[in-house]
BADREN-446895 format. One record per residue: x, y, z of N, C-alpha, C in turn; chain; residue in three letters. Coordinates in steps of 0.05 Angstrom, whole numbers. Each point is the difference from the previous one (the first is absolute). Layout:
PT     n_X     n_Y     n_Z    ca_X    ca_Y    ca_Z     c_X     c_Y     c_Z  ch   aa
PT       X       Y       Z       X       Y       Z       X       Y       Z   A  ala
...
//
This chain:
PT     n_X     n_Y     n_Z    ca_X    ca_Y    ca_Z     c_X     c_Y     c_Z  ch   aa
PT    1378     646     529       2     -13     -26     -15     -26       0   A  unk
PT       6     -17      22     -13     -26       2     -30       4       4   A  unk
PT      -7      22      15     -29       5       5     -15       6     -25   A  unk
PT      13      15     -19     -12       6     -25      -5     -24     -17   A  unk
PT      20     -19       1      -3     -25     -15     -24     -16       9   A  unk
PT      -3      -1      27     -23     -15      12     -26      13      -9   A  unk
PT      -1      27       1     -25      14      -8      -6      -6     -29   A  unk
PT      21       1     -17      -4      -5     -28     -11     -29      -5   A  unk
PT      12     -18      16      -9     -28      -3     -29      -4       9   A  unk
PT      -7      13      22     -28      -3      10     -19      13     -19   A  unk
PT       8      23     -13     -17      13     -19      -5     -18     -24   A  unk
PT      21     -13      -9      -2     -19     -23     -19     -23       6   A  unk
PT       3     -10      25     -18     -22       8     -29      10       1   A  unk
PT      -4      24       9     -27      12       1     -13       2     -27   A  unk
PT      17       9     -20     -10       2     -27      -8     -27     -12   A  unk
PT      17     -20       6      -5     -27     -10     -27     -10      12   A  unk
PT      -4       3      26     -24      -8      14     -24      14     -12   A  unk
PT       3      26      -5     -22      16     -12      -8     -11     -27   A  unk
PT      21      -6     -17      -6      -9     -27     -12     -28      -1   A  unk
PT       9     -17      18      -8     -28      -1     -26      -5      15   A  unk
PT      -5      14      22     -23      -7      17     -22      22       0   A  unk
PT       9      25       7     -19      21       5     -13      10     -26   A  unk
PT      17       5     -21     -10      11     -25     -22     -18     -13   A  unk
PT       4     -27      -1     -22     -17     -11     -26       2      15   A  unk
PT       3       3      27     -25       2      16     -14      26      -7   A  unk
PT      15      22      -3     -13      25      -7     -14      -2     -27   A  unk
PT      14     -13     -20     -12      -4     -26     -26     -15       1   A  unk
PT       0     -21      17     -24     -17       2     -24      15      10   A  unk
PT       5      18      21     -22      14      12      -7      26     -14   A  unk
PT      16       8     -19      -7      25     -14      -6      -6     -30   A  unk
PT      -5     -26      -6      -8      -8     -27     -25      15      -8   A  unk
PT      -3       7     -26     -24      14      -8     -24     -18       4   A  unk
PT     -24      12       0     -24     -14       7      -6     -23     -18   A  unk
PT       4       4     -27      -6     -22     -19      17     -24       5   A  unk
PT      26       4       4      18     -22       5      -6     -14      26   A  unk
PT      -8      15      20      -7     -11      26     -24     -18      -3   A  unk
PT     -20       8     -15     -24     -16      -5       8     -26     -14   A  unk
PT      19       2     -19      10     -24     -13      12     -19      20   A  unk
PT      15      10      19      13     -17      20     -22     -13      17   A  unk
PT     -21      15       8     -21     -12      15     -14     -22     -15   A  unk
PT      -5       4     -26     -13     -20     -16      17     -25      -1   A  unk
PT      27       3      -2      17     -23      -1      -1     -15      26   A  unk
PT      -1      14      22      -2     -13      26     -26     -15       3   A  unk
PT     -21      12     -10     -26     -14       1       1     -26     -16   A  unk
PT      12       1     -24       2     -23     -17      16     -22      15   A  unk
PT      23       8      11      17     -19      14     -15     -13      24   A  unk
PT     -15      17      15     -15     -11      22     -22     -18      -9   A  unk
PT     -12       6     -23     -22     -17     -10      10     -28      -6   A  unk
PT      26      -2      -8      11     -27      -5      -1     -17      25   A  unk
PT       3      13      23      -1     -15      25     -29      -8       7   A  unk
PT     -19      12     -14     -28      -5       5     -11     -24     -16   A  unk
PT      16      -9     -19      -8     -22     -18      -1     -26      16   A  unk
PT     -23     -14      -3      -2     -26      13      19     -19     -15   A  unk
PT      15     -16      14      21     -17     -13     -13     -22     -15   A  unk
PT     -15       7     -19     -14     -14     -20     -11     -27      -1   A  unk
PT     -12      -1       5      -8       4      27      10     -24      15   A  unk
PT      18       5      19      12     -21      14     -18      -9      23   A  unk
PT     -24      -9      -8     -20      -9      19     -12     -26     -10   A  unk
PT     -15     -12      18     -14     -25      -6     -29       5      -4   A  unk
PT     -14     -19     -13     -28       3      -5     -14     -26       5   A  unk
PT     -25       1       9     -16     -24       5     -18      -5     -25   A  unk
PT       1     -25     -10     -16      -8     -23     -19     -22       9   A  unk
PT     -26       2      -6     -19     -21       7      -1     -20     -23   A  unk
PT       7     -25       6      -1     -21     -20     -29     -11      -1   A  unk
PT     -14       5     -21     -29      -7      -2      -4     -31      -1   A  unk
PT      21     -15      -7      -3     -29      -2       5     -13      28   A  unk
PT      22       8      12       7     -13      26     -12      14      24   A  unk
PT     -11      25      -5     -11      17      21      21       9      20   A  unk
PT      25      -1      -8      22       8      18      10      28      -8   A  unk
PT      13      13      19      13      26      -5      29      -5      -6   A  unk
PT      10      11     -22      28      -3      -8      13      28       5   A  unk
PT      21       0      16      14      25       5      26      -1     -16   A  unk
PT       5      21     -16      24       0     -17       9      28      -5   A  unk
PT      25       3     -10      11      25      -9     -17      12     -23   A  unk
PT      -5      25       2     -17      13     -20      11      -3     -29   A  unk
PT      25       5      -3      12      -2     -27      -1     -28     -11   A  unk
PT       3     -20      17      -2     -28      -9     -29      -6      -8   A  unk
PT     -19      12      15     -28      -3      -7      -6      12     -28   A  unk
PT      12      23      -6      -5      13     -26      11     -18     -23   A  unk
PT      22     -14       5      10     -18     -21     -20     -22      -6   A  unk
PT     -13     -11      21     -20     -20      -4     -25      10     -14   A  unk
PT      -6      26       4     -23      13     -13       5       4     -29   A  unk
PT      23      11      -7       7       4     -28       0     -26     -15   A  unk
PT      11     -21      13       0     -27     -13     -28     -10      -4   A  unk
PT     -19       7      18     -27      -9      -3     -18      16     -17   A  unk
PT       8      26      -5     -18      18     -14       9       7     -28   A  unk
PT      26      -4      -7       9       8     -27      18     -22     -11   A  unk
PT      -2      -6     -26      17     -20     -12      30       8       2   A  unk
PT      16     -19       9      29       6       4      14       5     -26   A  unk
PT     -12      -8     -22      12       5     -26      -2      29      -9   A  unk
PT     -15      16      14      -4      28      -7      27      15       3   A  unk
PT       1      23     -13      23      18       1       6       8      29   A  unk
PT      25       5       6       8       7      27     -13      25       9   A  unk
PT      -3      20     -17     -12      25       8     -30      -3       7   A  unk
PT     -13     -19     -13     -28      -6       7      -1     -14      27   A  unk
PT      19     -18       5       1     -14      26       6      20      22   A  unk
PT      16      20      -5       6      20      20     -24      17       5   A  unk
PT     -15       7     -21     -25      15       4     -20     -16      17   A  unk
PT      -2     -26      -5     -17     -17      16       9      -1      29   A  unk
PT      26       0       4      12      -1      27      -9      24      16   A  unk
PT       2      24     -12      -6      25      13     -31       1       6   A  unk
PT     -16      -9     -19     -29       0       4      -7     -19      22   A  unk
PT      12     -24       0      -6     -20      21       9       9      28   A  unk
PT      23      13       1      10      10      26     -18      23      10   A  unk
PT      -8      17     -18     -18      22       7     -26     -11      12   A  unk
PT     -12     -19     -14     -25     -12      10       4     -13      27   A  unk
PT      22     -15       4       4     -13      25       4      19      23   A  unk
PT      16      21      -4       5      19      21     -26      16       7   A  unk
PT     -16       7     -20     -25      14       5     -18     -17      17   A  unk
PT       0     -26      -4     -17     -17      16      11      -3      29   A  unk
PT      26      -1       2      13      -1      26      -7      25      16   A  unk
PT       2      23     -13      -6      25      14     -29       0       9   A  unk
PT     -19      -8     -17     -28      -1       7      -4     -19      24   A  unk
PT      13     -23      -1      -2     -20      22      10      11      26   A  unk
PT      23      14      -1      12      12      24     -18      22      11   A  unk
PT     -16      12     -17     -19      21       9     -27     -11       8   A  unk
PT      -2     -26       1     -25     -12      11     -18     -14     -19   A  unk
PT       5       2     -27     -17     -13     -19       5     -30       0   A  unk
PT     -21     -16       1       2     -29      -1     -16     -11     -23   A  unk
PT      13     -12     -20     -14     -12     -23     -19     -22       9   A  unk
PT     -24       1      -9     -20     -20       8       9     -28      -7   A  unk
PT      13      -3     -23       8     -26     -10      23     -12      16   A  unk
PT      17      17      12      23     -10      16       7      21      21   A  unk
PT     -16       2      21       6      21      21      26      -5      15   A  unk
PT      11     -24      -3      24      -7      15      25      13     -12   A  unk
PT      -1       9     -25      24      10     -14      -9      21     -21   A  unk
PT      18      19      -6      -6      21     -20      -3     -10     -28   A  unk
PT      13     -23      -6       1     -10     -28      -5     -30       0   A  unk
PT     -11     -10     -23      -2     -29      -4      15      -7     -25   A  unk
PT       0     -25      -7      17      -9     -23     -16      -6     -25   A  unk
PT     -24      12      -3     -17      -5     -23      -6      26     -14   A  unk
PT     -16      -2     -22      -8      24     -15     -17      19      16   A  unk
PT      -9      -8      23     -14      20      17      19      23       6   A  unk
PT      25      -6       4      21      20       2      19      -2     -23   A  unk
PT      21     -16       3      19      -5     -21       7     -30       1   A  unk
PT       2     -13     -23       9     -28       0      29      -1       9   A  unk
PT       5     -16      20      27      -4      10       6     -30       1   A  unk
PT      24      -7     -11       9     -28       1      26      -2      15   A  unk
PT       3     -20      17      25      -6      12      19     -12     -21   A  unk
PT      26       0       6      19     -12     -19      -5     -30      -3   A  unk
PT     -10     -13      21      -7     -28      -2     -23      -4     -19   A  unk
PT     -20      18       1     -23      -2     -18       9       6     -29   A  unk
PT      17      19      -3      10       7     -27      16     -23     -13   A  unk
PT      15     -14      17      15     -23     -10     -19     -22      -9   A  unk
PT     -21      -3      16     -21     -20      -7     -14       7     -26   A  unk
PT      -6      26      -4     -15       9     -23      17       1     -25   A  unk
PT      25       8       2      16       6     -24      24     -18      -4   A  unk
PT       9     -13      21      23     -18      -2      27      14       5   A  unk
PT      21     -16       3      26      10       8      12      19     -21   A  unk
PT      -3      -7     -26      12      17     -21     -11      29       1   A  unk
PT     -26       2       5     -13      27       2      12      14      24   A  unk
PT       2     -14      23      11      12      24      29      10      -4   A  unk
PT      15     -16     -14      28       6      -5       4      23     -19   A  unk
PT     -17       2     -21       4      19     -22     -17      25       3   A  unk
PT     -25      -3       9     -18      23       0      -6      13      27   A  unk
PT       1     -16      21      -6      12      26      22      21       8   A  unk
PT      25      -5      -7      20      21       6      -6      27     -14   A  unk
PT     -12      -2     -23      -8      24     -15     -21      16      16   A  unk
PT     -19     -14      12     -20      13      17      14      11      25   A  unk
PT      17     -15      12      14       9      24      15      26      -6   A  unk
PT      14       2     -22      15      23      -8     -18      24      -4   A  unk
PT     -23      -4     -12     -19      22      -5     -10      12      26   A  unk
PT      -5     -18      20      -9      10      26      23      14      14   A  unk
PT      24     -12       0      23      12      13       7      27     -12   A  unk
PT      -3       3     -26       7      25     -14     -19      23       8   A  unk
PT     -24      -7      10     -20      21       7      -4       0      30   A  unk
PT      18     -11      15      -5      -4      29      -9      25      14   A  unk
PT     -23      -2      13     -10      22      16     -16      21     -16   A  unk
PT      -1      -3     -26     -14      21     -16     -30      -5      -1   A  unk
PT     -15      22       1     -29      -2      -1     -11      22     -18   A  unk
PT     -26      -1      -5     -14      20     -17     -14      19      19   A  unk
PT       4      25      -3     -14      20      16     -15      20     -17   A  unk
PT     -20      11      12     -16      22     -13      -4      22      21   A  unk
PT       8      24      -8      -2      23      18      14      -5      27   A  unk
PT      23     -14      -1      16      -4      24      -8     -24      17   A  unk
PT     -21     -14      -8      -9     -23      16       0     -25     -17   A  unk
PT       6     -23      13       0     -25     -14     -29      -5     -10   A  unk
PT      -3     -10     -25     -26      -5     -11     -11     -26      12   A  unk
PT     -26      -2       4     -11     -23      13      -9     -22     -20   A  unk
PT      -4       8     -25     -10     -19     -20      17      -1     -25   A  unk
PT      24     -10       1      16      -3     -25      -9     -24     -16   A  unk
PT     -24       2     -11     -13     -23     -13      14      -7     -26   A  unk
PT      -2     -25      -8      11      -9     -25     -17     -23     -11   A  unk
PT       3      -5     -25     -16     -21     -14      17     -11     -23   A  unk
PT     -10     -21     -12      15     -13     -22       3      17     -24   A  unk
PT     -23       7     -13       0      18     -24     -25      16      -1   A  unk
PT       1      24     -10     -23      18       0     -16       0     -26   A  unk
PT      12     -10     -21     -13       1     -26       5      27     -14   A  unk
PT      20      15       9       7      25     -13      -4      25      16   A  unk
PT     -17      -2      21      -6      24      16      -7      -9      28   A  unk
PT      14      10      20      -7      -7      28     -25      15       9   A  unk
PT     -11      -8      23     -25      10       9       3      17      25   A  unk
PT     -18      19       3      -1      17      24     -10     -17      24   A  unk
PT      12       4      23      -6     -17      23     -30       1       8   A  unk
PT     -13      23      -3     -28       2       9     -19     -16     -18   A  unk
PT       9      -7     -24     -17     -16     -18      -1     -29       8   A  unk
PT      19      -8      17       2     -28       8      -3      -3      31   A  unk
PT      13      18      14       0      -2      29     -15      24      12   A  unk
PT       0       2      27     -16      20      13      10      28      -3   A  unk
PT      27       4       1      10      27       2      14       9     -26   A  unk
PT       0      27      -4      14      12     -22      28       9       9   A  unk
PT      20     -16      -5      27       7       8      13      17     -21   A  unk
PT      13      23       7      11      18     -20      23     -12     -16   A  unk
PT      13     -20      11      22     -13     -14      -8     -24     -17   A  unk
PT     -26      -7       1     -11     -22     -16     -18      11     -22   A  unk
PT      12      14     -19     -15      12     -22       5     -17     -25   A  unk
PT     -19       1     -19       4     -15     -25      24      10     -16   A  unk
PT      16     -19      -9      23       7     -18       1     -20     -22   A  unk
PT      12       8     -22       4     -19     -22      20     -21       7   A  unk
PT      -4     -24     -10      18     -23       5       4     -15     -27   A  unk
PT      17      11     -17       2     -10     -28      16     -25      -5   A  unk
PT      17      -8      20      19     -21      -6      -8     -27      13   A  unk
PT     -25      -9      -6     -10     -24      13      -4     -23     -20   A  unk
PT       8       3     -25      -7     -19     -21      11     -27       5   A  unk
PT      21      -3      16      12     -26       6     -16     -16      21   A  unk
PT     -19      13      13     -16     -13      20     -18     -22     -13   A  unk
PT       1     -25      10     -16     -21     -12     -30       3       6   A  unk
PT      -7      18      19     -28       2       7     -11      29      -4   A  unk
PT      15      16     -16     -10      27      -5     -27      -1     -15   A  unk
PT      -4     -20     -16     -26      -5     -13      -8     -29       6   A  unk
PT     -25      -5       7      -8     -27       7     -30      -4      -6   A  unk
PT      -7     -25      -6     -28      -7      -3      -8     -20      22   A  unk
PT     -18       8      17     -11     -17      21     -26     -12     -10   A  unk
PT      -2     -27       0     -24     -12     -11     -14     -18      21   A  unk
PT     -26       1       0     -16     -16      19     -27      -7     -14   A  unk
PT     -11     -23       6     -25      -7     -12     -22      19      10   A  unk
PT     -21       3     -17     -22      17       8     -13     -10      25   A  unk
PT      -3     -27       2     -12     -12      24      15       7      25   A  unk
PT      27      -3      -1      16       7      24       0      29       6   A  unk
PT      -1      17     -21      -1      29       3     -25       8      15   A  unk
PT     -23     -11      -9     -25       7      13      -2     -11      28   A  unk
PT      10     -25       4      -1     -12      26      16      16      21   A  unk
PT      24       8      -8      17      14      19     -11      27       7   A  unk
PT     -13      13     -19     -13      26       6     -24      -4      18   A  unk
PT     -15     -21      -5     -24      -5      17       9      -8      29   A  unk
PT      22     -15       2       9      -7      26       8      24      16   A  unk
PT      11      20     -14       9      25      14     -23      19       4   A  unk
PT     -18       3     -20     -22      18       1     -26     -15      -5   A  unk
PT     -14      -8      21     -23     -18      -3     -23      12     -16   A  unk
PT      -2      27       1     -22      13     -14       8      14     -26   A  unk
PT      21     -11     -13      11      13     -24     -18      -3     -25   A  unk
PT     -17     -20       0     -20      -3     -21      12      -2     -28   A  unk
PT      18     -20      -3      11      -6     -27      -4     -30      -5   A  unk
PT       0      -7     -25      -1     -28      -9      19      -5     -23   A  unk
PT       4     -25      -7      16      -6     -23     -11      12     -25   A  unk
PT     -26       1      -2     -14      10     -24       2      31      -2   A  unk
PT      -2      14      22      -1      29      -3      26      15       7   A  unk
PT      21     -15       7      25      12       9      11      20     -20   A  unk
PT      -2      -6     -26      12      17     -20     -11      28       1   A  unk
PT     -26       3       7     -13      26       0       0      13      28   A  unk
PT      11     -14      19      -2       9      28      27      11      11   A  unk
PT      19       4     -18      26      12       8       2      27     -12   A  unk
PT       4      20      17       2      28     -10      23      14      13   A  unk
PT      18      10     -16      22      17      10     -10      27       6   A  unk
PT       5       9      25     -10      26       9      21      22      -1   A  unk
PT      24      -7       8      20      21       3      29     -11      -1   A  unk
PT      17      13     -14      29      -6       1      15      22      13   A  unk
PT      23      -6      11      17      21      12      14      15     -22   A  unk
PT      15      21       8      14      16     -20      22     -15     -15   A  unk
PT       8     -23      12      21     -16     -13     -11     -24     -14   A  unk
PT     -26      -2      -3     -13     -21     -15      -9     -24      15   A  unk
PT       4      -1      26      -8     -24      15     -30       2       7   A  unk
PT     -12     -23       3     -29      -1       7      -4       9      28   A  unk
PT     -15      22       3      -6       9      27     -26     -13      10   A  unk
PT     -21       2     -16     -26     -11       8     -13     -14     -24   A  unk
PT     -13     -22       7     -17     -14     -20     -24     -11      13   A  unk
PT     -20      -6     -16     -25     -12      11      -4     -27     -13   A  unk
PT      -4     -20      17      -7     -27     -10     -26      -8      13   A  unk
PT     -20      -4     -17     -27      -5      11      -9      24      16   A  unk
PT      -7      -5      25     -10      22      17      22      12      18   A  unk
PT      24     -10      -3      22       8      19      20      18     -14   A  unk
PT       5      23      13      21      18      -9      25      -6      17   A  unk
PT      22      -5     -13      24      -8      15      24      15     -13   A  unk
PT      23      -1      14      24      12     -11      15     -20     -16   A  unk
PT      17      10     -18      17     -18     -15      18     -16      18   A  unk
PT       9      12      21      17     -14      19     -15     -24      13   A  unk
PT     -25       4       7     -16     -22      12      -3     -23     -19   A  unk
PT      -5       5     -26      -3     -21     -19      27     -14      -4   A  unk
PT      22      15      -1      26     -12      -3       7     -18      23   A  unk
PT      -6       9      25       6     -16      23     -17     -26       1   A  unk
PT     -25       2     -10     -17     -23       0      10     -22     -19   A  unk
PT      10       8     -24       8     -20     -20      30      -3      -1   A  unk
PT      16      18      10      28      -3       0      15       6     -26   A  unk
PT     -12      16     -17      15       7     -25      19      23       6   A  unk
PT      17       7     -20      24      15       6      -3      29       8   A  unk
PT     -19      15     -12      -2      28       7     -28      11      -4   A  unk
PT      -4      24       8     -27      13      -4      -2      14     -27   A  unk
PT      21      -1     -16      -2      11     -27      -8     -24     -18   A  unk
PT     -27      -3      -2     -10     -24     -14     -24       5     -17   A  unk
PT      -5     -18     -18     -25      -1     -15     -12     -28       2   A  unk
PT     -26      -2      -1     -14     -26       3     -14      -7     -26   A  unk
PT       5     -24      -9     -13     -10     -25     -15     -26       6   A  unk
PT     -25      -1      -8     -16     -25       4      -1     -14     -27   A  unk
PT       8     -26      -1      -1     -16     -24     -21     -22       5   A  unk
PT     -24       4     -10     -21     -19       5       5     -27     -14   A  unk
PT      13       1     -23       5     -25     -15      19     -18      15   A  unk
PT      20      12      13      19     -16      16      -9      -2      30   A  unk
PT     -22      14       6      -9       1      28      23       9      18   A  unk
PT      12      23      -8      25       8      14       0      31       4   A  unk
PT      11       8      23       5      28       6      30       5      -2   A  unk
PT       8      20     -16      28       7      -2       4      28      11   A  unk
PT      18       2      19       7      26      11      28       7      -8   A  unk
PT       3      20     -18      26       8     -10      11      22      18   A  unk
PT      24      -4      10      12      19      18      25      13     -11   A  unk
PT       6      24      10      24      14      -7      14       7      26   A  unk
PT      25      -9       3      14       4      25      -5     -23      20   A  unk
PT      16       1      21      -2     -21      20       4      12      28   A  unk
PT     -21       0      16       1      12      27     -18      24       2   A  unk
PT       1      13      24     -18      22       5       8      25     -16   A  unk
PT      25       2     -10       8      22     -17       9      25      14   A  unk
PT       2      -1      27       7      24      16      30      -1       7   A  unk
PT      14      22      -3      28       1       7      19     -11     -21   A  unk
PT      21     -14       8      21      -9     -18      -8     -25     -16   A  unk
PT       2       2     -26      -3     -24     -17      27     -15       0   A  unk
PT       0     -25       9      25     -14       1      12      -6     -27   A  unk
PT     -17      -7     -19      10      -5     -28       8      27     -12   A  unk
PT     -15      21       6       8      26      -9      26      10      11   A  unk
PT       5      -7      26      25       7      13      23     -14     -14   A  unk
PT      -4     -26      -6      21     -15     -14       5      11     -28   A  unk
PT     -22       8     -13       3      12     -27      16      26       1   A  unk
PT      -6      17      21      15      25       3      30      -6       6   A  unk
PT       5     -21      16      28      -7       7      14      -9     -25   A  unk
PT     -13     -15     -17      12      -9     -25       6      24     -18   A  unk
PT     -15      21       2       5      24     -16      21      19      13   A  unk
PT      10      -8      23      22      15      12      -8      17      24   A  unk
PT     -24      -2      10      -9      16      23      12     -12      26   A  unk
PT       7      17      19       9      -9      26     -24      -6      17   A  unk
PT       5     -13      23     -22      -7      18     -14      25      11   A  unk
PT      15      21       4     -12      25      10     -18      12     -21   A  unk
PT       9      -1     -25     -17      11     -22     -25     -17      -3   A  unk
PT       2     -25       3     -24     -18      -1     -19       7      22   A  unk
PT       9       2      24     -18       6      23     -12      28      -3   A  unk
PT      15      19      -9     -10      27      -2     -20       3     -23   A  unk
PT       2     -19     -19     -20       0     -22     -27     -11       9   A  unk
PT       1     -22      15     -25     -13       8     -13      12      25   A  unk
PT      17      12      17     -11      14      24       4      30      -4   A  unk
PT     -21      15      -1       1      28      -7      12      17      22   A  unk
PT      19      18      -7      12      20      17      12     -12      26   A  unk
PT      13     -22      -2      12     -12      24      31       4      -1   A  unk
PT      12      -7      23      29       1       2       9     -28      10   A  unk
PT      24      -7      -8      12     -26       8      24       7      17   A  unk
PT       1      -8      25      21       7      18       2     -20      23   A  unk
PT      23       0      15       1     -16      24     -20      10      20   A  unk
PT     -13     -18      14     -20       8      20      15      12      24   A  unk
PT     -13      19      14      12      11      24     -20      -2      23   A  unk
PT       9       6      23     -16      -4      24     -26      16       0   A  unk
PT       1      24     -12     -25      16       0     -22     -13     -16   A  unk
PT       6     -18     -19     -20     -13     -15     -12     -24      14   A  unk
PT      13      -9      22      -8     -24      13     -22       5      20   A  unk
PT     -10      24       2     -21       6      20     -27      -4     -11   A  unk
//
């Protein structure tokens, strides 16, 4: 009788063990193929989280062009100084966040290139400098000097929050971090293709409409210079240009505009040059321009539309989109074609 009770008890224990331990294992290994693939995908996603660079919890070397010193600092703190130097702090938070992601993407792409052996001619000691050659960066001490304590107390925290909210996020195309997340002040209504301004045709730098730039103080501008100074500067640059104060009006010929209306090529005297070359020589706002000669006032007027090279993200356009309710990801995906916004992972750092 006692033996039967023991057997019954052991049988009950066996059933409990089967139900709690063995049966779930059987279910796991006999799951149908579709569900099993789902589990594998989930495991891959979870593992990928471990592959994310801790946004990047790394330092970066910055070459100070004024002191000629190398400044080593936390990458995210560097991005805060870039956003403060490149975009007005009064802009909408979503625009500041878009700028943060673009600035971080640019910085990391340069760090990757530097780690792979590329040395910038202007500053071979470091992957980045603190000027427009790369990105304008200001220390907090410099920002205090430029803007004062009230700005630092009220507006710099807004920039810090925008950077913190996007910590580690970058722009990628086809699974790889983009190398040229270019931006400019305002496009004049349409951004430009990269090959029209720079050497390469990047698939993510395609022309797009930029309709919300009307608040920009420099979206339209008149650059004026005396005819004498205009002729002199051209002759200093091109000694055989063959122009004079008397014939200049008849010696300027527009040859070609880009698909977005910017001056691609023009001829002045005997010299054919690009719109970009003329813009760089005189320092007016953009290559979307017209030239008017006023002999009575002895003056040359160059009317421009937009401000900057026009490639990539329009900062005033980004702010306009943010005012209309767009998120920073929507802004970035508008100005950079077919890209993704995501935390960077180790596979992108190669």
